[in-house]
N, C-alpha and C positions, 0 to 999 in steps of 0.2 A: 442506441441508447443515450436515453434522458440524463443526463448529471448535474444537480445543483451546489456549486462551490462557495461556502458561505465563508468568508475573510479574505479582503484583499491584498494581503499582503506580500512576501516574496512566493510563499510557498503557494498561496492561493492564483496568484497572480499566472506562477510556471506551469502549476497544474492545468487553469485554466487554457491555456496556449498550446500545451501539449495536446489535452485531449481534442483541443479545436484542430490541431495541424493531423490527428489519426481521425478525422471526419467524423468526431461525436457532436452530438448536441449538446451545450453546457451553457448554463446560466449563472455568474458571477455575483453573489450577493457582496457590498461592500456601505458601510453606514456612512463612513466619513467622507464627506462633501468634497472637499479637496482631493482624498484620495480617490472618488468615484471618478473625478472628471480626467485624474492624469489614468487611470484604467479604461475610462470610453474613447479616450484619445488613443488607444493603443491597440484595444480591445473590439471597438464601435459597440452595438446593440446587444452584445451578450451579457454586458452589465447593468446590474439592476441599484439602483441606490437605497439601502434600506437597511432596517435590524433585524437580521435573519434569527433574533430571540422572539421576534411577534410573529402571531399566527397569520395577522394580515399579511405581511410581507412573504412568509411560506406561501400563502394563498396566493397572491399576486405573481409568484416565482413558478407559479404551476407545481407543488409537492407533490398533489395528489395522484400525478402521473410520472414523476420522477422514478426511475431507478435506483439511482444513487444518491446520495445527500452526504457531502465530506465537508465537515466542521472543521476548518483549518485556521480557525482565527489563535490570536496571543492570548485569548483568555478562557482558561479550562471550563469555570463557571459557565461562559458562552458556548462554548463547544458541547457542554453536558444539554443543555438547554434546547440547542438547535436539533443534536441528535434525538431526544426524548419528542420533541414536539412533531419532528417528522415520523419517528415511529408510532407514536402513539393518535395522534391528531389524524395525520394524513397516511399514514398504512406504510409507510417506505419500508421495504425489505432489506435494504441494504443503506447503512449507515455508517461513515468511517469517521471517528474522532482522535484531534491532534490533542496529544496529552504534553502538556509545557513543562509541568511540575511532576515528575516522576511519583512522588507521596501520592498524588490524585488517582493512580491507574486504577488502586482498588474501588475507587467511587465508579470509575464509568463502568467496571466490570459488573459491581453490585447493581447499576443502575439499567444491565442489560446491553451496555454499548461494547461491544465485545472487537468489532473491527479498530483496533486505535495502532495509532503512531507514536511512538515515544522515542523520538531521537536523542533525547537526553542518556536515557538509559542503553544505548545502541554506541554511543560514544565512551560511556562508562566503561562498558564491556571491552570496547578497543583497546582504550586505555590500558585496562589490566590486562591485558593479552589472552583473556579469556576465548576470544576467536581462536587464535593462534593454537589452542588447546586442543581443538576439537577440527580445526581447518572450517568450519561452516561460517557462517555470517548470518545471524539472523536477520530479515528484516522485517517482517511482521507477525503477527501472531493475530488468529482467528478465533470464533468460538471458544470464549473465555481459556486461551493459550491451549487448547485441545488442537488446534492446528499450526503450524510454522513454515512460513515461506522463509526460506535459507537461500543465500548464495556461495559458492566455492571456485575456485581457480585448479582446472587441472593439471598437474605436472607430468613430467613425463614418464615418472614412476607409477602414475594414477593407476590402479586395474580398468579403469573404463574408459582411458587413453586408446583408440584406435578401435575402438570397439561402436559396431551399429547401434543405434537405438534399440532396436528389435531384438537383439543379442544379450542387452545389459539384465542381469536377475538384480531386480529392486524390492525391498520390502513391498508387501502387497497395499499397504497403505500408502504410499509414497509416488510422487509423478513428478516428471522433468515437463518444467513451464516454456522456460527458452533457453536460448544458448546467442550469447555474444560472443563472437569472434572477429576479433578488431573491428571495423565501421559496421559490421554485418549484424542483423537480429535474425536467426534462423529457429525456426519452429521445428520441434525436436521429433520429427516424424522416424518410421520405421527404417529407413533407408541410411538417415543421416548417421556418419561417422564421427563419434566425438575425437577433438584432438587436443595435444597438450599446448596449454594457453587459453583455453576455452572457459569463458567464464559461464557457468551453469548456475541456472536459478531453478529450484525445486520446490516442492510442496512436501510436507509429511505430516504424519500424526506425532505428535510430540513425543510419544513411548519408540518411536521408530525413526526418530533423528539417527541414533548412533547406528543402527542397521543400514542407514542410509549412506551415512559418512564412511562407512565401511564399502560398501558398494564403488561409491565413487573415487574414495582417497586410499582405499586399505588399513590394513591394521596399524595401530599407532607403533 
């Protein structure tokens, strides 16, 4: 998989490093010369100095063959422009945009950028303890909010605790994506047994989130 990351701040740097550690092909674009030099010293040849809001820069980055373009700069207008260029000029199917100002989320969606990361809104929900009300932490929404990625931690009382993945009764439009058990990442194949304390990441259609919560955590 070839991923282009636009924006060399903390998010862009750590995302690039994580993808490289996972064996993916990555190119990081950063327009600030001083920051680019800093990134080059730490990441090497995977850093391209340039403005990702310009067609020429994306073309030089090989956007035509990119599987994913992630625009994670600190400026929403730049992230929108990068995603739109990737979609319309280079035909990239998967674009991910970082939303810095929650008020701009609708603008992203109206322009067809449905894979968005709105960390401000997530923190806001945590502060208001909305997460505690349902037991599921929202991580990411796709397809204009139709699909949600969620995280939860199983308790000893969870109906899913001590149950093999193959025996779980989940809503039809839900899927377990990963299990984090202490320092281990476990892929939830059939014979894997869920345990109390497991951090479970799942994907679900929006209308089935509540049913997923009941399946994993039980009735309120």
